[in-house]
C-alpha positions as CSV (number, residue, x, y, z in Angstrom):
1,X,95.5,-88.4,157.8
2,X,95.2,-88.5,154.1
3,X,92.5,-90.7,152.7
4,X,93.1,-93.0,149.7
5,X,90.2,-94.4,147.7
6,X,91.3,-97.3,145.5
7,X,89.2,-97.9,142.4
8,X,88.9,-101.2,140.6
9,X,92.1,-102.3,138.7
10,X,92.1,-101.3,135.0
11,X,94.3,-103.3,132.8
12,X,96.6,-104.2,135.7
13,X,97.0,-100.6,136.7
14,X,94.9,-98.8,139.4
15,X,93.4,-95.4,139.5
16,X,93.5,-93.4,142.7
17,X,91.9,-90.4,144.3
18,X,94.0,-88.9,147.0
19,X,92.3,-86.6,149.4
20,X,94.5,-84.1,151.3
21,X,92.7,-82.1,154.1
22,X,93.6,-78.9,155.8
23,X,92.5,-76.5,153.0
24,X,95.1,-77.8,150.6
25,X,94.3,-78.4,146.9
26,X,94.0,-82.0,146.1
27,X,95.9,-83.9,143.4
28,X,93.5,-86.0,141.4
29,X,95.1,-88.1,138.6
30,X,93.2,-90.7,136.6
31,X,95.4,-92.6,134.1
32,X,93.5,-95.4,132.4
33,X,95.5,-97.7,130.1
34,X,93.1,-99.8,128.1
35,X,93.9,-102.3,125.4
36,X,92.4,-101.2,122.1
37,X,92.1,-104.8,120.9
38,X,90.2,-106.7,123.6
39,X,89.2,-104.5,126.5
40,X,87.0,-101.5,127.0
41,X,85.6,-99.6,129.9
42,X,82.1,-100.3,128.6
43,X,82.5,-104.0,128.8
44,X,84.2,-104.4,132.2
45,X,82.5,-101.6,134.0
46,X,85.6,-100.2,135.6
47,X,85.4,-96.7,134.2
48,X,81.7,-96.6,135.3
49,X,82.8,-97.6,138.8
50,X,85.3,-94.9,138.9
51,X,82.9,-92.2,137.8
52,X,80.4,-93.5,140.4
53,X,83.0,-93.0,143.1
54,X,83.9,-89.5,141.7
55,X,80.3,-88.3,141.5
56,X,79.4,-89.7,145.0
57,X,82.0,-87.5,146.6
58,X,80.5,-84.3,145.5
59,X,81.6,-82.0,148.3
60,X,84.5,-83.8,149.8
61,X,87.4,-82.4,147.9
62,X,88.7,-80.0,145.3
63,X,90.6,-81.1,142.3
64,X,93.8,-79.3,141.3
65,X,94.9,-81.6,138.5
66,X,92.7,-83.9,136.5
67,X,94.2,-86.2,133.8
68,X,91.9,-88.6,132.0
69,X,93.4,-90.9,129.4
70,X,91.1,-93.4,127.6
71,X,92.5,-95.3,124.7
72,X,89.7,-97.8,123.9
73,X,88.3,-97.7,120.4
74,X,85.1,-99.5,121.4
75,X,83.3,-96.8,123.3
76,X,79.5,-96.5,123.1
77,X,77.3,-93.5,123.7
78,X,76.9,-94.4,127.4
79,X,80.7,-94.3,127.9
80,X,80.9,-90.9,126.3
81,X,78.2,-89.7,128.6
82,X,80.3,-90.9,131.5
83,X,83.3,-89.0,130.1
84,X,81.2,-85.8,130.0
85,X,79.8,-86.3,133.5
86,X,83.4,-86.9,134.7
87,X,84.6,-83.7,133.1
88,X,81.8,-81.6,134.4
89,X,82.3,-82.9,137.9
90,X,86.0,-81.9,138.1
91,X,85.3,-78.5,136.5
92,X,82.9,-77.8,139.3
93,X,85.7,-78.6,141.7
94,X,87.8,-75.7,140.5
95,X,90.3,-77.8,138.6
96,X,93.5,-75.8,137.5
97,X,95.1,-78.3,135.2
98,X,92.8,-80.3,132.9
99,X,94.2,-83.0,130.5
100,X,91.8,-85.0,128.3
101,X,93.4,-87.6,126.1
102,X,90.4,-89.6,124.8
103,X,90.5,-91.5,121.5
104,X,87.0,-90.4,120.5
105,X,85.0,-91.3,117.4
106,X,83.3,-88.9,115.1
107,X,80.2,-87.4,116.7
108,X,81.4,-86.9,120.2
109,X,81.5,-83.2,121.4
110,X,83.2,-81.9,124.4
111,X,80.8,-80.6,127.2
112,X,80.0,-76.9,126.7
113,X,81.2,-76.4,130.3
114,X,84.8,-77.0,129.1
115,X,84.6,-73.7,127.2
116,X,83.5,-71.6,130.1
117,X,85.8,-73.0,132.9
118,X,86.9,-70.0,134.9
119,X,89.8,-71.5,136.9
120,X,91.6,-73.7,134.4
121,X,95.2,-72.5,133.9
122,X,96.4,-75.4,131.7
123,X,94.3,-77.3,129.2
124,X,95.5,-80.2,127.1
125,X,93.2,-81.9,124.6
126,X,93.9,-85.0,122.5
127,X,93.9,-87.1,120.5
128,X,90.8,-87.1,118.3
129,X,88.5,-84.3,119.4
130,X,86.6,-82.5,116.6
131,X,85.7,-79.0,117.6
132,X,83.0,-77.4,115.4
133,X,81.1,-75.0,117.6
134,X,82.5,-72.7,120.3
135,X,79.7,-71.3,122.5
136,X,79.1,-67.6,122.2
137,X,79.7,-67.3,126.0
138,X,83.1,-69.2,125.7
139,X,85.7,-67.7,128.0
140,X,88.8,-69.0,129.7
141,X,89.8,-66.1,132.0
142,X,92.6,-67.9,133.6
143,X,94.0,-70.1,130.8
144,X,97.7,-69.6,130.1
145,X,98.7,-72.9,128.6
146,X,96.8,-74.6,125.8
147,X,97.9,-77.8,124.1
148,X,96.0,-79.3,121.1
149,X,97.2,-82.8,120.2
150,X,95.6,-83.9,116.9
151,X,92.5,-81.9,117.5
152,X,90.4,-81.1,114.4
153,X,88.7,-77.7,113.9
154,X,85.8,-77.3,111.5
155,X,84.3,-74.0,110.2
156,X,80.6,-73.8,110.9
157,X,78.5,-71.1,109.1
158,X,81.6,-69.1,108.4
159,X,82.8,-69.0,112.0
160,X,86.3,-70.2,112.6
161,X,86.2,-72.4,115.7
162,X,90.0,-72.1,116.2
163,X,89.9,-68.3,116.1
164,X,87.0,-68.1,118.5
165,X,88.8,-70.5,120.9
166,X,92.0,-68.4,120.9
167,X,90.0,-65.2,121.2
168,X,88.3,-66.6,124.3
169,X,91.7,-66.9,126.1
170,X,92.5,-63.3,127.2
171,X,95.6,-64.3,129.2
172,X,97.0,-67.1,126.9
173,X,100.8,-67.3,127.0
174,X,101.6,-70.6,125.3
175,X,99.9,-72.5,122.5
176,X,101.1,-75.9,121.3
177,X,99.6,-77.6,118.3
178,X,100.5,-81.2,117.3
179,X,98.9,-82.5,114.1
180,X,98.9,-85.4,111.7
181,X,100.3,-84.6,108.3
182,X,96.9,-85.3,106.6
183,X,94.8,-83.3,109.0
184,X,93.2,-80.5,107.0
185,X,91.5,-78.0,109.3
186,X,88.7,-75.9,108.0
187,X,89.8,-72.7,109.6
188,X,90.9,-69.1,108.9
189,X,94.6,-70.1,108.8
190,X,95.4,-67.2,111.0
191,X,97.1,-67.4,114.4
192,X,96.4,-64.1,116.0
193,X,97.1,-63.0,119.5
194,X,98.5,-59.8,121.0
195,X,99.7,-61.5,124.2
196,X,100.9,-65.0,123.1
197,X,104.5,-65.6,124.1
198,X,105.1,-69.2,123.0
199,X,103.9,-70.9,119.9
200,X,104.6,-74.5,118.8
201,X,103.2,-76.1,115.6
202,X,104.6,-79.5,114.8
203,X,103.5,-82.2,112.3
204,X,104.0,-85.4,114.2
205,X,104.7,-87.6,111.2
206,X,107.6,-87.6,108.8
207,X,107.6,-88.5,105.1
208,X,105.6,-87.2,102.2
209,X,102.7,-84.8,103.0
210,X,100.2,-86.1,100.4
211,X,96.8,-84.7,101.0
212,X,98.1,-81.9,103.2
213,X,96.9,-78.3,102.7
214,X,99.5,-75.8,101.5
215,X,97.1,-72.8,101.8
216,X,98.6,-69.6,103.3
217,X,99.0,-69.2,107.1
218,X,99.5,-65.9,109.0
219,X,101.2,-65.3,112.3
220,X,100.0,-62.1,113.9
221,X,101.8,-62.5,117.2
222,X,103.7,-59.3,118.1
223,X,104.5,-60.5,121.7
224,X,105.8,-63.9,120.7
225,X,109.2,-64.8,122.3
226,X,109.4,-68.5,121.4
227,X,108.4,-69.9,118.0
228,X,108.7,-73.6,117.0
229,X,107.5,-74.5,113.5
230,X,107.7,-77.9,111.8
231,X,105.4,-78.1,108.9
232,X,105.1,-78.0,105.1
233,X,106.0,-74.7,103.4
234,X,102.8,-72.9,102.6
235,X,101.9,-71.2,99.4
236,X,102.3,-67.9,101.3
237,X,102.7,-66.3,104.7
238,X,100.7,-63.1,104.2
239,X,101.3,-61.7,107.7
240,X,104.3,-62.6,109.9
241,X,104.5,-60.4,112.9
242,X,107.2,-61.7,115.2
243,X,108.7,-58.5,116.4
244,X,109.5,-59.7,119.9
245,X,111.0,-63.0,118.9
246,X,113.9,-64.3,121.0
247,X,114.2,-68.0,120.2
248,X,113.0,-69.9,117.1
249,X,113.2,-73.5,115.9
250,X,112.4,-74.2,112.2
251,X,112.0,-77.5,110.5
252,X,110.8,-77.2,107.0
253,X,110.6,-80.4,104.8
254,X,111.6,-79.6,101.2
255,X,108.7,-81.7,99.8
256,X,106.3,-79.3,98.1
257,X,102.8,-79.8,96.8
258,X,103.1,-77.4,93.9
259,X,105.1,-74.6,92.3
260,X,103.6,-71.6,94.1
261,X,105.0,-72.1,97.6
262,X,106.7,-69.0,99.0
263,X,108.5,-68.8,102.4
264,X,109.9,-65.3,101.8
265,X,107.7,-63.6,104.4
266,X,108.4,-66.3,106.9
267,X,112.2,-65.7,106.5
268,X,111.8,-61.9,106.8
269,X,109.6,-62.2,109.9
270,X,112.5,-63.9,111.8
271,X,114.7,-60.8,111.6
272,X,114.7,-60.1,115.3
273,X,115.5,-63.6,116.5
274,X,118.4,-64.0,119.0
275,X,118.6,-67.8,119.1
276,X,117.8,-69.8,115.9
277,X,117.8,-73.5,115.4
278,X,117.3,-75.0,111.9
279,X,116.2,-78.6,112.2
280,X,116.5,-81.2,109.4
281,X,119.1,-80.8,106.8
282,X,116.4,-80.0,104.2
283,X,115.8,-76.7,106.0
284,X,119.1,-75.5,104.7
285,X,117.9,-76.1,101.2
286,X,114.8,-74.0,102.0
287,X,117.0,-71.1,103.2
288,X,119.0,-71.4,100.0
289,X,115.9,-71.4,97.8
290,X,114.6,-68.2,99.4
291,X,118.1,-66.7,100.0
292,X,117.0,-63.3,98.6
293,X,114.5,-63.0,101.4
294,X,116.9,-63.8,104.2
295,X,117.1,-60.6,106.4
296,X,120.0,-59.2,108.4
297,X,119.8,-60.9,111.8
298,X,121.1,-58.0,113.9
299,X,120.3,-59.7,117.2
300,X,121.3,-63.3,116.3
301,X,124.1,-64.6,118.5
302,X,123.4,-68.3,118.6
303,X,122.8,-70.5,115.5
304,X,122.2,-74.3,115.4
305,X,122.1,-76.3,112.2
306,X,121.0,-79.8,111.5
307,X,123.4,-81.1,108.8
308,X,124.3,-84.2,107.0
309,X,127.6,-85.0,105.3
310,X,126.0,-85.4,101.9
311,X,124.0,-82.2,102.0
312,X,125.7,-79.1,100.6
313,X,126.0,-76.0,102.8
314,X,125.1,-73.4,100.2
315,X,123.0,-71.6,102.8
316,X,125.7,-71.3,105.5
317,X,127.8,-68.5,103.9
318,X,124.5,-66.6,103.5
319,X,123.5,-67.1,107.1
320,X,126.8,-66.0,108.4
321,X,127.0,-63.0,106.2
322,X,123.5,-62.0,107.4
323,X,124.5,-62.5,111.1
324,X,127.0,-59.8,112.0
325,X,126.8,-60.5,115.7
326,X,126.8,-64.3,115.7
327,X,129.0,-65.7,118.5
328,X,128.0,-69.4,118.8
329,X,127.5,-71.8,115.9
330,X,126.5,-75.4,116.5
331,X,126.4,-78.0,113.6
332,X,125.9,-81.7,113.4
333,X,127.9,-83.7,110.8
334,X,130.6,-82.0,108.8
335,X,130.2,-81.8,105.0
336,X,133.0,-83.3,102.9
337,X,131.7,-85.8,100.4
338,X,130.1,-83.9,97.5
339,X,132.4,-83.6,94.4
340,X,135.4,-84.7,96.4
341,X,136.1,-87.6,94.0
342,X,137.9,-89.6,96.7
343,X,140.4,-86.8,97.5
344,X,140.4,-86.4,101.3
345,X,141.9,-82.9,101.1
346,X,139.3,-81.5,98.8
347,X,136.6,-79.0,99.8
348,X,133.1,-78.9,98.3
349,X,132.4,-75.9,96.1
350,X,129.5,-74.8,98.4
351,X,132.0,-74.0,101.1
352,X,134.2,-71.8,98.8
353,X,137.3,-72.9,100.6
354,X,135.8,-71.7,103.8
355,X,136.8,-68.1,102.8
356,X,133.5,-66.8,104.2
357,X,134.7,-67.6,107.7
358,X,137.5,-65.0,107.5
359,X,135.0,-62.2,108.3
360,X,133.1,-64.2,110.9
361,X,132.9,-63.1,114.6
362,X,132.2,-66.7,115.8
363,X,133.8,-67.3,119.2
364,X,132.4,-70.8,119.9
365,X,132.0,-73.6,117.3
366,X,130.3,-76.9,118.4
367,X,130.2,-80.1,116.3
368,X,127.9,-82.6,117.8
369,X,128.6,-85.6,115.5
370,X,132.3,-86.0,115.1
371,X,134.1,-89.3,114.2
372,X,137.6,-88.1,113.9
373,X,138.4,-89.5,110.5
374,X,140.9,-87.9,108.1
375,X,138.2,-86.1,106.0
376,X,136.8,-84.5,109.1
377,X,140.2,-83.5,110.3
378,X,140.9,-81.7,107.0
379,X,137.7,-79.7,107.3
380,X,138.5,-78.8,111.0
381,X,141.9,-77.7,109.8
382,X,140.3,-75.2,107.3
383,X,138.0,-74.0,110.0
384,X,140.7,-73.4,112.6
385,X,142.8,-71.6,109.9
386,X,140.0,-69.2,109.1
387,X,138.2,-68.3,112.3
388,X,140.3,-65.6,113.7
389,X,138.2,-64.9,116.8
390,X,137.5,-68.5,117.8
391,X,137.9,-69.1,121.5
392,X,136.5,-72.7,121.7
393,X,136.0,-75.6,119.3
394,X,133.9,-78.2,121.0
395,X,133.7,-81.7,119.5
396,X,131.3,-84.4,120.6
397,X,132.4,-87.9,119.9
398,X,130.3,-91.1,120.5
399,X,133.1,-93.7,120.2
400,X,134.9,-94.6,123.4
401,X,137.9,-96.6,122.2
402,X,141.2,-95.6,123.9
403,X,143.2,-95.8,120.7
404,X,140.7,-93.6,118.9
405,X,140.8,-91.0,121.7
406,X,144.6,-90.8,121.6
407,X,144.7,-90.5,117.8
408,X,142.1,-87.7,117.8
409,X,143.9,-85.8,120.5
410,X,147.2,-86.0,118.7
411,X,145.7,-85.0,115.4
412,X,144.0,-82.0,116.9
413,X,147.2,-80.8,118.7
414,X,148.9,-80.7,115.3
415,X,146.4,-78.4,113.6
416,X,147.3,-74.7,113.3
417,X,144.9,-72.1,114.7
418,X,144.3,-68.6,113.5
419,X,143.2,-67.6,117.0
420,X,145.8,-67.7,119.7
421,X,142.9,-67.9,122.2
422,X,141.4,-71.0,120.7
423,X,141.0,-74.1,122.9
424,X,139.7,-77.4,121.7
425,X,137.4,-79.4,123.9
426,X,136.8,-83.0,123.0
427,X,133.8,-84.5,124.6
428,X,134.1,-88.3,124.9
429,X,131.4,-90.3,126.6
430,X,133.4,-90.5,129.9
431,X,135.7,-87.5,130.0
432,X,136.3,-84.0,128.5
433,X,140.0,-83.4,127.9
434,X,141.1,-80.0,126.7
435,X,144.0,-79.3,124.4
């Protein structure tokens, strides 16, 4: 039978060690939710009790997954020593998935054993570790998945800790970096890996990026297949090697720290992408600003755009012109307010009367935020009259009123279509009628 060891309750939740015999790997999960205002492990002793149980069972099990989440802001040196002892213990048990989410204070360093763990396949660190020194013998021979959540890297004696960490991962396939907008790493600003397949860099806060570094960043990742990038536009992207790129998500706030920013190389580096998603309406403004650098997307067949009705679509004609093989286009809100002067039948200058759609090969058009008002119907009419190869127009509507459903369906049935193959699918919350 399986053995369950119950550890003292921690903030009304319990931590468990589950021991599974018969040569199976064990599942060890420690999730400790501690109030940052009035409770800490150091004061109630519960974390110490847990570590005591863990250390006492030195040879009784192997840990496949270890997740340690400590949120107290009132740790002392003894508590951090317990954290280190706990981590060393599970590393000695051949842990495969190690997750450490410890809200540490300045001065705490991860045990050196973390950087030489031979069996860890997934490593997730957050949310306040500062990594200054990587041991010379650092090596993660099995690590394929690395997540860094608000981890700070500092250069020491000219050695880039981030570069050394990535270099110590010879089979790394996925790297995820979440950061705060004001975190300014002291690093080489180069992401370089010949084998990395997935890369995500996201700033977890919105708004102005005051105090953020705009210094150049390079991506030397020739094997990368997935690229998600949400960050400020840097002064330059000296090297952008994304030759194997299949899918990319870009979200580029249009707030700049100076006048020297240049995303040209970033645009050019996306040329081989097959599925492209541009998040935040401001990203369209970035495309327009660097329109001269937009390459021909020979392989692009699926394009998704975050749009708002008040943001002009100057970049859309450029993107469609540069995407000769595009088949599916997904947009959010239609654009119809700028310079319309109250005329529901008018079309914004940025759309050029939708004439750019005449040469488009789009077969599927999806609109994810559709209300069905008269202005939107006018824009849909122009689209249906221009897209000669359209096979499906898919409209997603949030409202669920029966009268509105009927009116939208009747209006759509009346609209002429340039393509005889075109069907219109209206996705209401409860049903999907086709007309």
